[in-house]
N, C-alpha and C positions, 0 to 999 in steps of 0.2 A: 810666561810664554817663551818658547824656545826662539833663540835668535836664528833666523834662516841662514844657511850657509850660502856662500857666493861662489860662482864659477866664472872663469874667464871665457869669453867668446871672442874670437879673432875674425874681424871682417877683412878679407883680402881685397886689396885695391890695385888698380893698374892705371898708369897714365896713358893717354892717347890723344891724338889730334882730332878735334871735332870738325864738323863740316865747314866751319869758318877758319880753320887753321889754328885755333886756340888750343892750348894744352888743357885737358880736362882729366878728371879722375872718375873711374867707375868702379863699383863694387863687382867683383868677379867671383866671390865665394865667401863662405863662412865655415869656420872650423872651431872645435874645442881643443885642438892640439897645438901647443906652442911650437912643436917640431915642424908641423905642416906649415904654420905661418912663417917660420924662419926659412924653411925650404923655398916657399913662394917668394920671399924677399930676396933670397940669394940667386934666383933665376934671372934677375936683370935689374938694372937701376930704376926702371919704370915701375917696379913692383914694391908694394909696401903693405902694411896691415895696421889696423887700429884695434885696440883692446877695449872691450866693454865687460863690465861685471854684471852678471845676471843672477837673479835668485835661483837657487837650485830647484825650487818647486814652482818655476814660472808657469808650468801648465796649469797648476791649481789656481794661480793668480789670474791667468787668462780666462779660465772658466768662470771664476768669480766675477770678473769684469763683464763678461758676456751676460751673466745672470743679472747684474746691476742694470745694464742697458735694457735688457728685456723687461725688467720690472718697471723701469722709468717709462718705457714705451707703453706698457700696459696702463700705467697710471695716467698718462696723457690721453689714451683712448677713453678711459673711464671719465675723465674730466670733460672731454668733448661730448660724450654721451649725456652727461649730466647737464651740460650747457644746452644741448639740443632739447632735452626734455623740459628744461625750464623755459626755453624759448617757445616751445609748442604750447605750454600751459598759459602763456601770456596772451 
């Protein structure tokens, strides 16, 4: 099996004051470009970024995950129908 290649994703963050006057951080964007992430950071001391590694075929994995959820949901429906049918027979 081929080892999946990984890509970096950079989540751009920025500090701000919340409604209570506390310093908080919020995500303001995401990019696959280190240059964009560094440019965001250089725009001010309140800006930063976090790096995450993601599988290059993440869309395929997401589709597989959705399929698994759908199959589980279908199995749960079948179990309920079987239980209802058994209850009606008794």
